C-alpha positions in Angstrom: 77.9 99.0 144.8 74.6 98.8 146.7 72.3 101.7 146.3 70.3 101.0 149.4 71.2 102.4 152.8 71.4 100.1 155.9 71.5 103.2 158.2 74.3 104.5 160.4 75.9 102.4 163.2 77.7 103.8 166.2 81.1 103.9 164.6 79.8 106.0 161.7 79.2 109.1 163.9 81.8 111.9 164.4 81.7 114.4 167.1 80.8 117.9 165.8 79.4 116.7 162.5 76.1 118.2 161.2 73.7 115.9 159.5 71.3 117.4 157.0 68.3 115.1 157.1 66.5 114.2 153.9 63.0 115.0 152.6 61.5 118.4 153.6 57.9 118.1 154.7 55.1 120.6 154.0 52.4 120.3 156.7 48.9 121.5 156.6 45.3 121.0 157.5 45.5 117.3 156.6 48.1 116.7 159.3 45.9 118.5 161.8 42.8 116.4 160.8 44.8 113.2 161.1 46.4 114.2 164.4 43.0 114.9 165.9 41.7 111.6 164.5 44.5 109.6 166.0 44.5 111.2 169.4 41.7 112.7 171.5 43.3 116.1 171.0 40.9 119.1 171.6 42.9 122.1 172.8 41.0 125.1 171.7 44.0 127.1 170.4 44.9 124.4 167.9 41.3 123.5 167.0 39.8 126.9 166.1 40.9 129.8 164.0 38.5 132.1 165.8 39.7 131.1 169.2 43.3 131.5 168.1 42.5 135.0 166.8 40.9 135.9 170.1 44.3 135.1 171.6 46.2 137.4 169.2 47.3 134.8 166.6 46.4 135.1 162.9 45.0 131.5 162.6 45.2 128.3 164.7 48.8 127.0 164.6 49.3 123.3 164.1 49.5 121.2 167.3 53.0 121.6 168.9 53.5 117.8 168.7 52.8 117.8 165.0 56.0 119.9 164.7 57.9 117.7 167.1 56.9 114.4 165.3 57.6 115.8 161.9 61.0 117.2 162.8 61.8 114.0 164.8 60.7 111.7 161.9 63.2 113.3 159.5 66.0 112.4 161.9 65.2 108.7 162.2 67.0 107.3 159.1 70.2 109.0 160.2 70.0 108.8 164.0 67.9 105.9 165.2 67.4 103.4 162.3 69.7 101.0 164.1 68.9 102.2 167.6 68.3 99.8 170.5 66.5 102.5 172.5 65.7 106.2 172.6 67.1 107.1 176.0 66.1 110.7 176.7 65.5 114.3 175.9 66.8 117.6 177.2 66.9 121.3 176.4 63.8 121.2 174.2 62.5 124.6 173.1 59.5 125.4 170.8 60.7 128.5 169.2 57.9 129.5 166.8 54.5 128.3 165.8 54.1 126.0 162.8 51.4 127.2 160.5 49.4 125.3 157.9 51.5 125.4 154.7 54.9 125.6 156.4 57.7 123.4 155.1 59.9 121.8 157.8 63.5 120.6 157.6 65.7 119.0 160.2 69.4 119.1 160.9 71.3 117.4 163.8 74.7 118.1 165.3 76.5 115.2 167.0 77.4 116.6 170.5 78.4 113.4 172.4 79.6 109.9 171.9 80.2 107.1 174.4 80.7 103.4 173.8 79.0 101.0 176.2 81.0 98.5 178.2 79.7 95.6 176.2 81.4 97.0 173.1 78.3 96.1 171.1 76.5 99.4 171.3 77.2 103.1 172.1 75.3 106.2 173.0 75.0 109.1 170.6 73.8 112.6 171.7 72.5 114.9 169.0 71.0 118.4 169.0 68.3 118.6 166.4 66.9 121.8 165.0 63.7 122.0 162.9 63.3 125.0 160.6 60.6 126.4 158.4 60.8 127.5 154.8 62.3 130.9 155.8 65.1 129.0 157.7 63.7 130.2 161.0 64.1 127.6 163.8 60.8 126.4 165.1 62.1 123.7 167.4 65.3 122.6 169.0 66.0 119.7 171.4 68.7 117.2 172.5 68.1 113.5 172.5 70.4 110.5 173.0 70.0 107.1 171.6 71.7 103.7 172.1 72.9 102.6 168.7 74.3 99.2 167.6 77.8 98.9 166.4 78.4 97.3 163.0 81.7 95.8 164.2 82.1 95.1 167.9 85.8 95.1 167.4 85.9 98.6 166.0 87.9 101.0 168.2 85.9 103.1 170.6 85.9 106.9 170.2 87.1 109.1 173.0 84.0 109.4 175.3 82.4 112.8 175.3 79.2 113.3 177.4 77.6 116.7 176.9 76.8 118.8 180.0 73.1 119.4 179.6 70.9 121.8 181.6 68.5 120.2 184.1 65.7 122.3 182.7 64.9 125.2 180.4 64.7 128.3 182.6 61.5 130.4 182.3 63.4 133.3 180.8 64.4 131.1 177.9 60.9 130.1 177.0 59.6 131.6 173.8 56.0 133.1 173.8 54.7 133.3 170.2 54.6 136.8 168.8 51.2 138.3 169.3 49.9 135.8 171.8 47.8 137.2 174.6 45.2 135.9 177.0 43.5 139.1 178.2 40.3 138.2 176.3 40.5 134.4 176.9 37.2 132.6 176.7 37.3 130.0 179.4 33.9 128.6 178.5 35.0 127.8 175.0 38.4 126.5 176.2 36.6 123.9 178.4 37.7 124.7 181.9 38.0 127.7 184.3 41.4 127.0 185.8 44.1 129.6 185.6 47.8 129.4 186.4 47.2 130.5 190.0 44.8 127.5 190.5 47.8 125.1 190.2 50.4 124.5 192.9 53.7 122.7 192.9 53.3 119.2 194.2 49.7 118.9 193.0 48.9 115.7 191.1 46.1 115.7 188.5 44.7 112.4 187.4 43.4 112.8 183.9 40.9 110.0 184.5 40.3 109.0 180.8 42.2 106.2 179.0 42.9 105.0 175.5 43.6 101.5 174.3 46.3 101.4 171.7 45.3 99.9 168.4 47.8 98.3 165.9 46.3 100.1 163.0 46.4 103.6 164.6 50.0 103.4 165.8 51.0 102.2 162.3 49.2 105.0 160.7 50.8 107.5 163.0 54.3 106.2 162.4 53.8 106.4 158.7 52.3 109.9 159.0 55.4 111.2 160.6 57.6 109.3 158.1 59.4 107.5 161.0 61.2 104.6 159.4 62.6 102.9 162.5 62.4 99.1 161.9 61.1 98.2 165.3 57.8 100.0 164.6 57.1 98.4 161.2 58.8 95.0 161.0 57.3 92.3 163.3 60.3 90.1 162.6 62.8 92.6 163.9 62.1 91.7 167.5 62.5 88.3 169.0 59.0 88.5 170.5 57.5 89.2 167.1 55.8 92.4 168.3 56.0 95.9 166.8 57.1 98.5 169.3 54.8 101.5 169.6 56.6 104.7 168.5 57.3 106.7 171.7 55.9 109.9 170.2 52.6 108.1 169.8 52.5 107.6 173.6 53.6 111.3 174.1 50.6 112.5 172.0 48.2 110.2 173.7 49.3 111.4 177.1 49.2 115.1 176.1 45.7 114.6 174.6 44.4 112.8 177.7 45.8 115.7 179.9 43.0 118.0 178.5 40.9 116.7 181.3 42.4 118.9 184.1 44.7 121.0 181.9 42.4 122.2 179.1 44.0 125.7 179.4 47.6 124.4 179.0 47.4 125.7 175.4 50.9 125.4 174.0 54.0 123.4 174.8 57.1 125.7 174.9 59.7 123.7 176.7 60.9 120.0 177.0 63.1 119.8 180.0 63.7 116.0 180.0 62.0 112.7 179.4 62.3 109.0 179.3 60.4 106.2 177.5 60.4 104.1 180.6 59.1 100.8 179.3 57.9 99.6 175.9 54.3 100.0 174.8 52.5 97.5 172.5 49.1 97.3 170.8 46.5 96.3 173.2 47.9 98.3 176.1 45.5 100.8 177.7 47.2 104.1 178.3 46.3 106.4 181.2 48.0 109.7 182.2 48.5 111.9 185.2 50.5 115.2 185.7 52.4 116.5 188.6 52.8 120.3 188.9 56.5 121.1 189.3 56.6 124.9 189.0 54.7 128.0 188.0 56.3 131.0 186.4 55.6 134.3 184.7 56.7 135.1 181.2 57.6 138.4 179.6 54.1 138.7 178.2 51.5 140.0 180.6 48.7 137.6 181.2 50.6 134.6 179.8 52.0 132.2 182.4 54.1 129.1 182.2 53.4 125.8 184.1 56.0 123.1 184.5 54.6 119.6 184.5 55.7 116.1 184.8 53.4 114.2 182.4 53.3 110.5 183.0 51.8 107.8 180.9 51.1 104.3 182.3 49.4 101.2 181.3 47.2 99.2 183.8 49.0 98.8 187.1 48.7 99.9 190.7 46.4 102.8 191.3 49.0 105.0 193.0 51.3 107.5 191.3 54.6 105.9 192.1 57.2 106.0 189.2 60.1 104.0 190.4 61.0 101.1 192.8 63.4 101.4 195.8 66.4 100.9 193.5 65.4 103.8 191.3 64.2 101.7 188.3 60.9 102.6 186.6 58.0 100.4 187.6 57.1 98.1 184.7 53.7 99.7 184.0 55.2 103.2 183.5 55.5 104.1 179.8 56.5 107.7 179.8 58.0 110.3 182.1 58.1 113.7 180.5 59.0 117.1 182.0 57.7 120.0 180.0 56.6 123.7 180.1 53.2 124.8 178.9 51.6 128.2 178.5 48.3 129.1 180.1 46.4 132.2 181.2 47.4 133.9 184.4 
């Protein structure tokens, strides 16, 4: 009997099953330093204990996407090792800060299954929850992936497609305990813009760009213990190229958004998202954001801004996303809908 694991295929999933993912991960200042080395991340709240303390927190929490990548990485061996594509996200909520020294675990519940018409693949929907060492949820999100079948002749399960919310409503956003912006230092944060300075429909071009390097994306994928073969094995794809982990593009876009959104200090909601086209080493990533909504929270002085964060490689200079048939334009890499917290 083989002791190695080839990963799950579509017919291995059962509706309602809960998968307890292996290898808890303790995260700390090392992850913060590496994250800031890999991406041009410089949000003040995640960079400085004294700035975080002036905002009511005990120390600087780890960057929100460190939590996301760590929780996501735990799921890969069970959910997407044999995936063809990661198709989307929904109902993402950041429920508590992750502090240096926290230990994270991940569990996923299978909430949907649907075989594709080809009979060679199927779509699996899972709701993943990341918890800290006290068992407290720190992050929850739904994602769906297209997974290969081991046997194309295996019978298809009864299709179940979950009914997912279009967005996380502002009243379901979690503001970290103690967070306040009444003494917010705009000079140290880097920009003067408050929530009221943004308006729905506004587009912010983040101006800067980063060229993706093979070594950096490989380091990032290892850092998050993401074992998907398409990111490591150059023989896994017919074109002989390693696919850039989608989370690497998310973090690049989020870091680039500092220029124009320096006061968007914390991600608290992930309404939806798509990795529109593959990214490869050598691509130069640019980003822009469209303001979708502004909302108050239950904490005075703390507002929520809903953004469409877009990452693109070199292409037309406009902000178009899709063609007249509704298909993403070939230079669009990422289309992400999220909520962030900023001073009112």
